[in-house]
VOFISE-481295 format. One record per residue: residue in three letters; x, y, z of N, C-alpha, C, CB in turn; chain. Coordinates in steps of 0.001 Angstrom, whole numbers, plus 500000, padded with zeros to 6 digits. Glycine has a CB too. Layout:
BEGIN
doba, n.xx, n.yy, n.zz, ca.xx, ca.yy, ca.zz, c.xx, c.yy, c.zz, cb.xx, cb.yy, cb.zz, palo
ALA, X, Y, Z, X, Y, Z, X, Y, Z, X, Y, Z, A $
...
This chain:
BEGIN
doba, n.xx, n.yy, n.zz, ca.xx, ca.yy, ca.zz, c.xx, c.yy, c.zz, cb.xx, cb.yy, cb.zz, palo
MET, 455072, 534752, 584502, 454952, 533417, 583906, 455678, 533438, 582522, 453407, 532995, 583752, A $
ASN, 456488, 532478, 582419, 457338, 532552, 581218, 456528, 531822, 580165, 458815, 531900, 581432, A $
ASP, 456213, 532670, 578984, 455566, 532151, 577879, 456383, 531553, 576690, 454782, 533154, 577421, A $
ALA, 457774, 531474, 576968, 458558, 530961, 575962, 458227, 529437, 575712, 460001, 531186, 576321, A $
ARG, 458115, 529157, 574476, 457620, 527787, 574181, 459098, 527057, 573653, 456244, 527810, 572908, A $
ALA, 459167, 525871, 573938, 460313, 524950, 573432, 460174, 524753, 572016, 460338, 523547, 574116, A $
PRO, 461158, 524754, 571263, 460915, 524435, 569853, 460447, 523148, 569622, 462044, 524597, 569083, A $
GLU, 459583, 523179, 568519, 458950, 521766, 568132, 460052, 520869, 567558, 457723, 521907, 566984, A $
ARG, 459904, 519666, 568004, 460712, 518495, 567400, 460029, 518040, 566195, 460878, 517268, 568389, A $
THR, 460880, 517903, 565159, 460316, 517277, 563886, 460924, 515828, 563671, 460663, 518225, 562582, A $
THR, 460137, 515016, 563393, 460697, 513624, 563057, 461008, 513516, 561603, 459689, 512478, 563436, A $
PRO, 462200, 513013, 561301, 462644, 512896, 559940, 461750, 511824, 559201, 464178, 512509, 559904, A $
ALA, 461518, 512122, 557848, 460646, 511168, 557160, 461400, 509912, 557048, 460184, 511665, 555772, A $
PRO, 460800, 508927, 557030, 461419, 507584, 556795, 462001, 507550, 555394, 460365, 506414, 556975, A $
ALA, 463234, 506873, 555422, 464047, 506899, 554166, 463480, 505742, 553246, 465677, 506689, 554489, A $
GLY, 463413, 506107, 552084, 462870, 505198, 550980, 464207, 504602, 550269, 461847, 506090, 549841, A $
PRO, 464100, 503907, 549167, 465057, 503211, 548389, 465892, 504295, 547692, 464375, 502221, 547381, A $
HIS, 465361, 505522, 547414, 466132, 506593, 546948, 466262, 507809, 547682, 465711, 506909, 545820, A $
GLY, 466160, 507652, 548991, 466331, 508863, 549872, 465119, 508985, 550772, 466511, 510196, 549018, A $
PRO, 464682, 510115, 551094, 463590, 510440, 551863, 462221, 509981, 551214, 463628, 511899, 552099, A $
ALA, 461423, 509502, 551964, 460121, 508945, 551342, 459575, 510088, 550534, 459001, 508425, 552471, A $
GLY, 458924, 509705, 549423, 458281, 510639, 548497, 459124, 511167, 547507, 457714, 511708, 549163, A $
ALA, 460588, 511095, 547692, 461458, 511529, 546748, 461756, 510767, 545626, 462495, 511783, 547281, A $
GLY, 461814, 511145, 544440, 462123, 510378, 543223, 463635, 509931, 543178, 461779, 511249, 541960, A $
PRO, 464055, 509116, 542199, 465394, 508758, 542123, 466206, 510014, 541627, 465556, 507526, 541199, A $
SER, 467447, 510104, 542113, 468334, 511224, 541972, 468809, 511148, 540391, 469617, 511123, 543096, A $
ARG, 469329, 512347, 539946, 469743, 512442, 538531, 470987, 511457, 538450, 470123, 514035, 538079, A $
ARG, 471779, 511538, 539462, 473006, 510662, 539306, 472668, 509190, 539150, 473940, 510817, 540528, A $
GLY, 471596, 508748, 539962, 471189, 507387, 539855, 470642, 507108, 538465, 470169, 507060, 540914, A $
ARG, 469805, 508094, 538003, 469114, 507871, 536641, 470277, 507671, 535510, 468104, 509231, 536247, A $
ARG, 471351, 508599, 535678, 472433, 508463, 534655, 473255, 507219, 534781, 473355, 509628, 534725, A $
SER, 473460, 506807, 536033, 474114, 505548, 536285, 473371, 504344, 535766, 474330, 505396, 537713, A $
GLY, 472026, 504381, 535888, 471263, 503227, 535535, 471236, 503214, 534010, 469821, 503251, 536170, A $
ALA, 471276, 504435, 533290, 471320, 504366, 531819, 472526, 503783, 531323, 471172, 505663, 531218, A $
LEU, 473672, 504205, 531852, 474997, 503776, 531393, 475191, 502345, 531463, 476046, 504412, 532150, A $
THR, 474523, 501672, 532575, 474803, 500230, 532703, 473716, 499375, 532251, 475106, 499882, 534073, A $
HIS, 472710, 499923, 531534, 471558, 499336, 530909, 472058, 498462, 529713, 470544, 500460, 530442, A $
PRO, 471822, 497159, 529548, 472315, 496471, 528427, 471958, 497065, 527098, 471867, 495145, 528482, A $
LEU, 470716, 497644, 527025, 470256, 498257, 525622, 471252, 499435, 525244, 468628, 498884, 525702, A $
THR, 471661, 500196, 526336, 472578, 501389, 526004, 473937, 500786, 525454, 472863, 502362, 527380, A $
TRP, 474527, 499680, 526010, 475659, 499203, 525415, 475466, 498590, 524032, 476236, 498284, 526283, A $
ALA, 474253, 497919, 523861, 473911, 497241, 522649, 473875, 498384, 521591, 472511, 496423, 522774, A $
ALA, 473187, 499596, 521800, 473213, 500579, 520865, 474427, 501152, 520503, 472467, 501485, 521216, A $
LEU, 475444, 501341, 521609, 476648, 501936, 521362, 477497, 500997, 520465, 477320, 502274, 522661, A $
ILE, 477516, 499697, 520668, 478242, 498859, 519888, 477684, 498763, 518430, 478288, 497565, 520545, A $
GLY, 476381, 498790, 518306, 475873, 498844, 516978, 476289, 500061, 516204, 474443, 498768, 517015, A $
LEU, 476430, 501350, 517018, 476744, 502468, 516289, 478209, 502488, 515852, 476408, 503634, 517062, A $
LEU, 479112, 501815, 516665, 480487, 501690, 516430, 480695, 500750, 515209, 481195, 501177, 517694, A $
TRP, 480016, 499655, 515123, 480084, 498874, 514011, 479389, 499405, 512703, 479560, 497640, 514383, A $
GLY, 478373, 500144, 512945, 477582, 500537, 511736, 478172, 501728, 510932, 476158, 500902, 512169, A $
LEU, 478897, 502641, 511758, 479447, 503851, 511058, 480431, 503419, 509904, 480217, 504803, 512116, A $
PRO, 481424, 502573, 510353, 482389, 502108, 509175, 481718, 501509, 507997, 483391, 501044, 509661, A $
LEU, 480513, 500736, 508339, 479816, 500090, 507150, 479208, 501093, 506369, 478760, 499076, 507534, A $
LEU, 478535, 502072, 507001, 477852, 503119, 506064, 478859, 503944, 505423, 476861, 504072, 506822, A $
LYS, 480036, 504139, 505992, 481161, 504911, 505343, 481638, 504100, 504068, 482423, 505133, 506411, A $
SER, 481752, 502687, 504222, 482222, 501951, 503240, 481287, 501800, 501952, 482528, 500727, 503820, A $
LEU, 479889, 501787, 502435, 478805, 501713, 501390, 478856, 502923, 500418, 477383, 501663, 502085, A $
ARG, 479144, 504109, 501025, 479188, 505385, 500480, 480412, 505654, 499704, 479042, 506333, 501492, A $
ALA, 481448, 504885, 499899, 482799, 505153, 499292, 482792, 504878, 497957, 483875, 504402, 499884, A $
THR, 483630, 505575, 497108, 483858, 505356, 495633, 485306, 504991, 495477, 483498, 506652, 494743, A $
TYR, 485503, 503858, 494928, 486855, 503461, 494622, 487394, 504076, 493431, 486947, 502062, 494484, A $
PRO, 488696, 504479, 493477, 489337, 504951, 492220, 489406, 504071, 490985, 490648, 505283, 492522, A $
GLU, 489376, 504622, 489910, 489447, 503730, 488753, 490908, 503043, 488732, 489149, 504579, 487375, A $
PRO, 490980, 501763, 488419, 492116, 501153, 488301, 493195, 501703, 487281, 491778, 499909, 488039, A $
PRO, 494297, 501703, 487569, 495332, 502252, 486438, 495277, 501365, 485205, 496929, 502262, 486980, A $
ALA, 495520, 502021, 484116, 495517, 501376, 482871, 496456, 500221, 482736, 495795, 502315, 481882, A $
GLY, 496042, 499185, 481946, 496974, 498072, 481660, 496485, 496870, 482290, 498376, 498350, 482127, A $
PHE, 495325, 496796, 483137, 494826, 495538, 483767, 494232, 494571, 482650, 493690, 495889, 484883, A $
ASP, 493957, 495127, 481513, 493519, 494275, 480469, 494543, 493778, 479389, 492482, 494958, 479826, A $
ARG, 495880, 494049, 479730, 496964, 493660, 478923, 497244, 492285, 479181, 498133, 494477, 479129, A $
PRO, 497935, 491706, 478184, 498469, 490222, 478549, 499674, 490403, 479313, 498819, 489263, 477244, A $
ALA, 500067, 489375, 479948, 501354, 489317, 480889, 502431, 489405, 479899, 501518, 487904, 481858, A $
GLU, 503583, 490036, 480271, 504770, 489994, 479668, 505516, 488608, 479886, 505533, 491132, 480146, A $
ALA, 506360, 488331, 479023, 507074, 486976, 479199, 508604, 487149, 478809, 506362, 485793, 478230, A $
PHE, 509450, 486944, 479575, 510896, 486715, 479207, 511581, 485855, 480313, 511678, 488130, 479034, A $
GLU, 512794, 485416, 479883, 513618, 484485, 480715, 514990, 485040, 480580, 513541, 482925, 480250, A $
LEU, 515660, 485367, 481546, 517119, 486022, 481656, 518047, 485295, 482556, 517057, 487493, 482205, A $
VAL, 519229, 485347, 482482, 520252, 484830, 483466, 520797, 485910, 484447, 521454, 484225, 482688, A $
ASP, 520912, 485412, 485737, 521469, 486497, 486658, 523023, 486326, 486726, 520810, 486395, 488183, A $
SER, 523626, 487025, 487603, 525138, 487162, 487664, 525670, 485753, 488170, 525620, 488430, 488709, A $
GLU, 524931, 484839, 488659, 525477, 483609, 489019, 525222, 482435, 488060, 524991, 483294, 490298, A $
GLY, 524614, 482864, 486807, 524306, 481922, 485801, 522860, 481209, 485990, 525435, 480891, 485793, A $
ARG, 522146, 481612, 487010, 520808, 481067, 487128, 519736, 481609, 486106, 520341, 481337, 488511, A $
GLU, 518891, 480839, 485587, 517756, 481353, 484751, 516664, 481757, 485608, 517247, 480327, 483752, A $
VAL, 516228, 483066, 485381, 515082, 483585, 486014, 513952, 484013, 484978, 515512, 484757, 486879, A $
ALA, 512842, 483346, 485162, 511696, 483733, 484300, 510795, 484812, 484929, 510849, 482496, 483987, A $
LEU, 510170, 485625, 484231, 509205, 486656, 484759, 508157, 485963, 485364, 508646, 487599, 483712, A $
ALA, 507756, 484758, 484977, 506590, 484025, 485627, 507034, 483580, 486997, 506105, 482749, 484763, A $
ASP, 508285, 483482, 487281, 508754, 483029, 488715, 508564, 484184, 489720, 510352, 482582, 488721, A $
LEU, 508333, 485437, 489170, 508176, 486522, 490051, 506625, 486941, 490301, 508983, 487684, 489474, A $
ALA, 505665, 486053, 489820, 504253, 486252, 490080, 503980, 486428, 491586, 503450, 485072, 489526, A $
GLY, 503083, 487315, 491757, 502771, 487657, 493120, 503479, 488996, 493685, 503162, 486462, 493974, A $
PHE, 504362, 489458, 492912, 505154, 490692, 493403, 505047, 491827, 492349, 506745, 490324, 493653, A $
LEU, 504826, 493040, 492946, 504976, 494180, 492124, 506415, 494486, 491788, 504360, 495321, 492766, A $
LEU, 506642, 494773, 490315, 508116, 494851, 489983, 508314, 496315, 489435, 508590, 493671, 488843, A $
VAL, 509382, 496937, 489945, 509911, 498154, 489374, 511083, 497805, 488591, 510249, 499182, 490410, A $
VAL, 511020, 497977, 487388, 512007, 497544, 486329, 512716, 498792, 485741, 511265, 496725, 485149, A $
GLN, 514028, 498707, 485627, 514900, 499759, 485023, 516209, 499097, 484484, 515252, 500902, 486111, A $
PRO, 516684, 499795, 483464, 517911, 499434, 482850, 519255, 499723, 483572, 517931, 500071, 481621, A $
LEU, 520168, 499067, 483290, 521530, 499357, 483988, 522688, 498987, 482834, 521723, 498334, 485498, A $
ASP, 523305, 499981, 482402, 524276, 499800, 481224, 525599, 499756, 481792, 524202, 500949, 480133, A $
LEU, 526374, 498724, 481897, 527672, 498615, 482439, 528720, 499166, 481497, 527957, 497211, 482772, A $
ALA, 528363, 499169, 480193, 529257, 499856, 479239, 529551, 501293, 479505, 528699, 499771, 477921, A $
ASP, 528558, 501964, 480229, 528782, 503435, 480574, 528917, 503539, 482120, 527532, 504389, 480036, A $
PRO, 530053, 503476, 482627, 530199, 503508, 484110, 529625, 504670, 484794, 531584, 503451, 484472, A $
GLY, 529750, 505805, 484217, 529110, 507049, 484989, 527578, 506823, 484865, 529561, 508614, 484299, A $
GLY, 527014, 506465, 483824, 525700, 506231, 483694, 525160, 505087, 484671, 525466, 505929, 482289, A $
ALA, 525915, 503988, 484663, 525543, 502865, 485550, 525603, 503285, 487056, 526503, 501642, 485291, A $
ALA, 526526, 504153, 487502, 526639, 504523, 488792, 525434, 505459, 489138, 527983, 505155, 489017, A $
ALA, 525054, 506414, 488200, 523922, 507318, 488487, 522586, 506443, 488522, 523837, 508505, 487349, A $
ALA, 522537, 505516, 487645, 521249, 504563, 487698, 521142, 503897, 488915, 521232, 503472, 486630, A $
PHE, 522359, 503464, 489427, 522225, 502541, 490699, 521913, 503477, 491835, 523622, 501652, 491049, A $
ASP, 522501, 504710, 491869, 522047, 505696, 492934, 520648, 505902, 492905, 522689, 507021, 492805, A $
GLY, 520022, 506063, 491602, 518709, 506411, 491561, 517868, 505396, 491989, 518356, 506812, 490359, A $
PHE, 518305, 504098, 491694, 517657, 502844, 492156, 517566, 502717, 493706, 518438, 501640, 491598, A $
ARG, 518761, 503071, 494276, 518749, 503027, 495809, 517848, 504087, 496396, 520192, 503229, 496393, A $
ALA, 517912, 505227, 495888, 516977, 506259, 496402, 515486, 505987, 496264, 517253, 507514, 495723, A $
ARG, 515164, 505363, 495077, 513735, 504908, 494859, 513405, 503817, 495774, 513483, 504436, 493419, A $
LYS, 514384, 502787, 495971, 514083, 501699, 496898, 513697, 502242, 498349, 515333, 500740, 496980, A $
LYS, 514574, 503186, 498732, 514343, 503826, 500181, 513044, 504420, 500180, 515417, 504967, 500600, A $
ARG, 512617, 505186, 499144, 511425, 505926, 499230, 510104, 505008, 499155, 511449, 506961, 498112, A $
LEU, 510297, 503851, 498604, 509226, 502910, 498574, 509314, 501683, 499634, 509173, 502380, 497171, A $
ARG, 510161, 501870, 500615, 510294, 500934, 501569, 509073, 500681, 502492, 511394, 501289, 502297, A $
GLY, 508153, 501623, 502554, 506991, 501416, 503381, 506044, 500323, 502807, 506247, 502734, 503535, A $
LEU, 506204, 499951, 501378, 505298, 498918, 500865, 506043, 497639, 501115, 504913, 499113, 499314, A $
GLY, 507244, 497520, 501818, 507642, 496221, 502228, 508043, 495262, 501134, 506594, 495651, 502972, A $
PRO, 507978, 493952, 501448, 508517, 493018, 500559, 507598, 492788, 499405, 508811, 491775, 501250, A $
LEU, 506502, 493346, 499242, 505648, 493078, 498091, 506182, 493761, 496942, 504237, 493488, 498314, A $
VAL, 507128, 494805, 496943, 507715, 495347, 495818, 509284, 494760, 495593, 507657, 496925, 495997, A $
HIS, 509374, 494208, 494440, 510916, 493820, 494045, 511284, 494887, 492949, 511099, 492122, 493372, A $
HIS, 512604, 494970, 493070, 513357, 495894, 492004, 514097, 494955, 491048, 514484, 496967, 492725, A $
LEU, 513798, 495085, 489778, 514443, 494254, 488705, 515290, 495218, 487842, 513330, 493466, 487790, A $
LEU, 516541, 494926, 487917, 517469, 495772, 487045, 517888, 494856, 485859, 518819, 496320, 487892, A $
LEU, 517634, 495412, 484544, 518027, 494616, 483461, 519457, 495178, 482861, 516844, 494626, 482379, A $
VAL, 520293, 494309, 483026, 521763, 494709, 482789, 522305, 494403, 481431, 522662, 494012, 483777, A $
ARG, 522790, 495499, 480773, 523432, 495365, 479388, 524876, 495895, 479466, 522593, 496197, 478248, A $
GLY, 525579, 495504, 478419, 526892, 495994, 478319, 528126, 495438, 479129, 526772, 497265, 478603, A $
GLY, 527791, 494238, 479692, 528843, 493548, 480613, 528445, 492058, 480729, 528904, 494246, 482146, A $
SER, 529489, 491347, 481208, 529309, 489918, 481358, 528873, 489713, 482757, 530590, 489108, 481029, A $
ALA, 528601, 488440, 483182, 528145, 488018, 484497, 529292, 488447, 485445, 527826, 486414, 484563, A $
GLU, 530553, 488181, 484970, 531789, 488461, 485956, 531700, 489945, 486263, 533341, 488091, 485267, A $
GLU, 531612, 490866, 485207, 531583, 492246, 485407, 530351, 492753, 486292, 531579, 492885, 484059, A $
LEU, 529222, 492168, 486044, 528088, 492483, 486881, 528446, 491997, 488384, 526737, 491756, 486289, A $
SER, 528895, 490991, 488595, 529276, 490518, 489934, 530215, 491381, 490571, 529834, 489192, 489899, A $
ARG, 531118, 491904, 489908, 532170, 492837, 490543, 531403, 494151, 490902, 533473, 493161, 489489, A $
PHE, 530585, 494566, 489880, 529857, 495897, 490156, 529024, 495775, 491421, 528894, 496316, 488931, A $
LEU, 528300, 494638, 491645, 527417, 494549, 492776, 528243, 494278, 494110, 526360, 493416, 492515, A $
ASP, 529337, 493614, 493983, 530164, 493526, 495236, 530648, 494828, 495734, 531349, 492658, 495026, A $
GLU, 531094, 495647, 494731, 531636, 496978, 495082, 530525, 497843, 495891, 532093, 497749, 493709, A $
ARG, 529320, 497569, 495578, 528289, 498311, 496250, 527346, 497476, 497182, 527484, 498993, 495219, A $
THR, 527822, 496313, 497557, 527113, 495482, 498474, 525642, 495415, 498173, 527325, 495956, 499843, A $
ALA, 525387, 495109, 496893, 523982, 495406, 496537, 523116, 494104, 496479, 523932, 496148, 495150, A $
ARG, 523607, 493009, 497020, 522867, 491871, 496819, 521773, 491677, 497952, 523813, 490712, 496734, A $
LYS, 520528, 491851, 497581, 519417, 491690, 498536, 518353, 490844, 497940, 518834, 493034, 498953, A $
PRO, 517607, 490118, 498756, 516543, 489260, 498198, 515610, 489891, 497265, 515770, 488706, 499244, A $
SER, 515342, 491162, 497515, 514235, 491893, 496652, 514884, 492641, 495628, 513315, 492892, 497474, A $
ASN, 516239, 492566, 495424, 516943, 493272, 494315, 517247, 492078, 493264, 518382, 494084, 494867, A $
LEU, 516815, 492160, 492046, 517169, 491139, 491137, 517880, 491844, 489930, 515893, 490306, 490704, A $
PHE, 519183, 491367, 489599, 519895, 491856, 488603, 519990, 490809, 487422, 521191, 492265, 489138, A $
LEU, 519470, 491123, 486298, 519556, 489981, 485215, 520125, 490554, 484047, 518158, 489322, 484825, A $
LEU, 520857, 489764, 483360, 521599, 490121, 482201, 520666, 490312, 481040, 522638, 489089, 481894, A $
ASP, 520681, 491388, 480388, 519870, 491545, 479082, 520800, 491961, 477939, 518695, 492657, 479239, A $
PRO, 521397, 491028, 477319, 522350, 491389, 476341, 521737, 492141, 475239, 523025, 490226, 475835, A $
GLY, 522394, 493358, 474826, 521867, 494161, 473814, 520667, 495035, 474225, 521508, 493311, 472724, A $
GLY, 520207, 494712, 475396, 518948, 495525, 475993, 517764, 495406, 475306, 519157, 496968, 476055, A $
GLY, 517657, 494189, 474636, 516381, 493862, 473869, 515148, 493737, 474676, 516533, 492593, 473139, A $
VAL, 515188, 493130, 475927, 514014, 493055, 476689, 513476, 494501, 477177, 514301, 492135, 477871, A $
TRP, 514606, 495220, 477639, 514110, 496554, 478152, 513534, 497465, 477030, 515283, 497315, 478865, A $
GLU, 514158, 497300, 475787, 513662, 498180, 474766, 512143, 497782, 474366, 514644, 498107, 473508, A $
ARG, 511996, 496491, 474389, 510623, 496017, 474044, 509594, 496412, 475200, 510640, 494403, 473823, A $
LEU, 509966, 496333, 476429, 508983, 496831, 477472, 508731, 498227, 477522, 509395, 496484, 478765, A $
ALA, 509893, 498976, 477127, 509708, 500591, 477265, 508996, 501175, 475994, 511231, 501387, 477422, A $
ALA, 508995, 500382, 474913, 508436, 500838, 473789, 506925, 501086, 473822, 508765, 499964, 472812, A $
PRO, 506374, 502333, 473504, 504909, 502512, 473708, 504132, 501882, 472592, 504537, 504000, 473810, A $
GLY, 503827, 500730, 472752, 503060, 499952, 471699, 501715, 500044, 471912, 503391, 498540, 471637, A $
PRO, 500797, 499104, 471112, 499312, 499131, 471352, 498989, 498642, 472694, 498553, 498295, 470333, A $
GLY, 497982, 499255, 473341, 497640, 498899, 474653, 498554, 499346, 475839, 497538, 497521, 474656, A $
ALA, 499483, 500326, 475385, 500470, 500654, 476453, 499694, 501511, 477594, 501766, 501517, 475802, A $
PRO, 500229, 501516, 478855, 499646, 502234, 479832, 499652, 503834, 479437, 500386, 501907, 481146, A $
VAL, 498571, 504487, 479992, 498368, 505920, 479598, 498482, 506527, 480983, 496894, 506269, 478792, A $
PRO, 499133, 507634, 481234, 500126, 508306, 480172, 501519, 507502, 480240, 500407, 510023, 480542, A $
THR, 502184, 507541, 479151, 503573, 507079, 479042, 504429, 508264, 478862, 503775, 506085, 477888, A $
VAL, 505740, 507918, 479183, 506860, 508913, 478898, 507629, 508598, 477768, 507788, 509039, 479999, A $
GLU, 508256, 509542, 477092, 509032, 509239, 475910, 510245, 508498, 476222, 509383, 510445, 475191, A $
SER, 510920, 508914, 477291, 512210, 508174, 477659, 512181, 507615, 478936, 513389, 509023, 477611, A $
PRO, 511362, 506540, 479220, 511267, 506103, 480632, 512612, 505573, 481251, 510208, 504999, 480727, A $
THR, 512740, 505766, 482468, 513894, 505240, 483191, 513492, 504050, 484066, 514534, 506342, 484052, A $
HIS, 512300, 503865, 484296, 511719, 502612, 485064, 510202, 502465, 484757, 511919, 502761, 486724, A $
LEU, 509735, 501070, 484953, 508479, 500637, 484531, 507938, 500017, 485676, 508500, 499755, 483354, A $
VAL, 506734, 499735, 485725, 505966, 499034, 486746, 505250, 497756, 486116, 504900, 500036, 487386, A $
LEU, 505510, 496580, 486630, 504747, 495402, 486190, 503982, 494941, 487444, 505706, 494229, 485581, A $
ASP, 502706, 494625, 487196, 501965, 494199, 488355, 502196, 492737, 488775, 500535, 494411, 488098, A $
ARG, 501388, 492219, 489661, 501495, 490854, 490274, 501457, 489739, 489184, 500312, 490626, 491311, A $
ARG, 500997, 490073, 488000, 500698, 489088, 487026, 501575, 489337, 485761, 499187, 489113, 486698, A $
GLY, 502510, 490249, 485872, 503496, 490583, 484845, 502845, 491494, 483734, 504079, 489251, 484213, A $
ARG, 501864, 492274, 484007, 501413, 493174, 483109, 501949, 494520, 483230, 500100, 493207, 483169, A $
LEU, 502272, 495205, 482112, 502814, 496620, 482247, 501747, 497553, 482657, 503433, 497133, 480928, A $
ARG, 502076, 498334, 483779, 501054, 499296, 484274, 501415, 500635, 484297, 500653, 499002, 485543, A $
GLY, 502664, 500929, 484139, 503067, 502386, 484075, 504495, 502587, 483699, 502836, 503070, 485407, A $
SER, 504845, 503714, 483101, 506225, 504114, 482796, 506423, 505430, 483246, 506562, 504026, 481367, A $
PHE, 507781, 505625, 483789, 508081, 506860, 484567, 509548, 507226, 484176, 507905, 506630, 486213, A $
ASP, 509716, 508496, 484430, 511138, 509065, 484140, 511622, 509485, 485574, 511138, 510433, 483012, A $
GLY, 512819, 510146, 485646, 513441, 510469, 486907, 512947, 511580, 487633, 514741, 510678, 486735, A $
GLY, 511984, 512266, 487149, 511581, 513640, 487843, 510803, 513347, 489094, 510654, 514599, 486870, A $
GLU, 510789, 514383, 489913, 510084, 514426, 491167, 508562, 514066, 491024, 510248, 515816, 491772, A $
ALA, 507874, 514705, 489996, 506472, 514513, 489764, 506206, 512906, 489386, 505995, 515545, 488553, A $
SER, 507106, 512497, 488607, 507029, 511151, 488135, 507152, 510121, 489317, 508127, 510925, 487085, A $
ALA, 508242, 510563, 490228, 508408, 509663, 491390, 507112, 509530, 492237, 509557, 510183, 492286, A $
ALA, 506510, 510712, 492370, 505175, 510809, 493218, 504016, 509919, 492614, 504636, 512388, 493269, A $
ASP, 504096, 509987, 491152, 503030, 509146, 490423, 503495, 507625, 490681, 502945, 509528, 488698, A $
LEU, 504647, 507350, 490646, 505188, 505927, 490795, 504599, 505423, 492198, 506934, 505883, 490768, A $
SER, 504928, 506301, 493151, 504459, 505798, 494583, 502944, 505627, 494680, 504897, 506842, 495740, A $
ARG, 502221, 506619, 493971, 500775, 506363, 494100, 500332, 505029, 493455, 499997, 507515, 493463, A $
LEU, 501002, 504853, 492263, 500559, 503639, 491444, 500880, 502354, 492171, 501262, 503611, 490026, A $
LEU, 501931, 502269, 492860, 502299, 501113, 493604, 501345, 500899, 494819, 503749, 501246, 494057, A $
THR, 501062, 502140, 495458, 500287, 502023, 496754, 498868, 501537, 496311, 500217, 503491, 497608, A $
LEU, 498413, 501975, 495203, 497178, 501548, 494791, 497006, 500038, 494331, 496818, 502410, 493762, A $
LEU, 498077, 499669, 493570, 498153, 498235, 493246, 498280, 497307, 494429, 499291, 498000, 492358, A $
ALA, 499075, 497790, 495412, 499383, 496983, 496552, 498135, 496901, 497479, 500614, 497563, 497301, A $
ASN, 497341, 497746, 497678, 496238, 497938, 498685, 494991, 497644, 498120, 496176, 499301, 499234, A $
TRP, 494709, 497465, 496913, 493381, 497166, 496490, 493419, 496177, 495434, 492667, 498357, 496048, A $
GLU, 492986, 494867, 495718, 492921, 493847, 494725, 492185, 494074, 493560, 492458, 492764, 495237, A $
GLY, 491205, 494956, 493711, 490312, 495301, 492503, 491122, 495998, 491396, 489099, 496265, 492941, A $
CYS, 492307, 496698, 491655, 493052, 497303, 490663, 493922, 496312, 489834, 493870, 498325, 491285, A $
ASP, 494005, 495030, 490485, 495009, 494178, 489753, 494342, 492736, 489817, 496587, 494227, 490476, A $
PRO, 493088, 492668, 489047, 492363, 491368, 488990, 492988, 490443, 487881, 490803, 491619, 488691, A $
PRO, 492845, 489116, 487963, 493253, 488307, 487048, 492575, 488637, 485738, 493058, 486995, 487477, A $
LEU, 493351, 488362, 484582, 492806, 488681, 483250, 491487, 487982, 482998, 493798, 488297, 482162, A $
GLY, 490593, 488819, 482585, 489335, 488201, 482256, 488280, 488412, 483414, 489568, 486684, 481979, A $
GLU, 488688, 488816, 484645, 487705, 489014, 485738, 487380, 490437, 485946, 488207, 488444, 487024, A $
PRO, 486253, 490742, 486449, 485806, 492183, 486426, 486782, 493039, 487373, 484217, 492305, 486943, A $
VAL, 486830, 494210, 487079, 487777, 495044, 487860, 487299, 495466, 489205, 488112, 496248, 487112, A $
HIS, 485982, 495868, 489357, 485315, 496224, 490628, 484729, 494942, 491150, 484196, 497352, 490449, A $
PHE, 485062, 494471, 492456, 484260, 493440, 493020, 484450, 493658, 494507, 484666, 491979, 492524, A $
């Protein structure tokens, strides 16, 4: 007699919503549910918005450059085409001011080359910065020829006749309330959007870096350049 028994048949457990009956939700299902839950996305969005806010609340702004409490400068000069240009007409722009002496051809050429190199270095600040050259030692016709030879006429380049150099000498003289630090023999100055003297610089590499930092600060934070009488930090 054959005692071999047939293998017992097992009936699979009925399937439930998450697999076999009695089995809980899978880990993949739990993760997927968490990622699609509205509260998860709300928390994520809140975190993305909140981190920059917390960072800005903890940020400390640099002190504004000296000169924000100075009165605005004022002068009116003539360009190479005989048009009168007042400093007040340039309100809203940061101005890099330098002299140009046509009576010294070699010095004028070097000053012009320095101007072009400086303009190229500051091009990242775009149209906010204008370059103002105060020209002495020549007539309007001589200035016009000088500019034509160098194809220098650009909207953001202003060449004004400063007979005798009086305007430049007044701006460059370190008087009461002058920006600190000043240099003994500046080659260029910075006036802010409201015509206030904010810095003096020479042609050295360190001074060029200081000029770039000053203009970047004035260009990117209105608190460094408030209207006269308004608080610096706001």
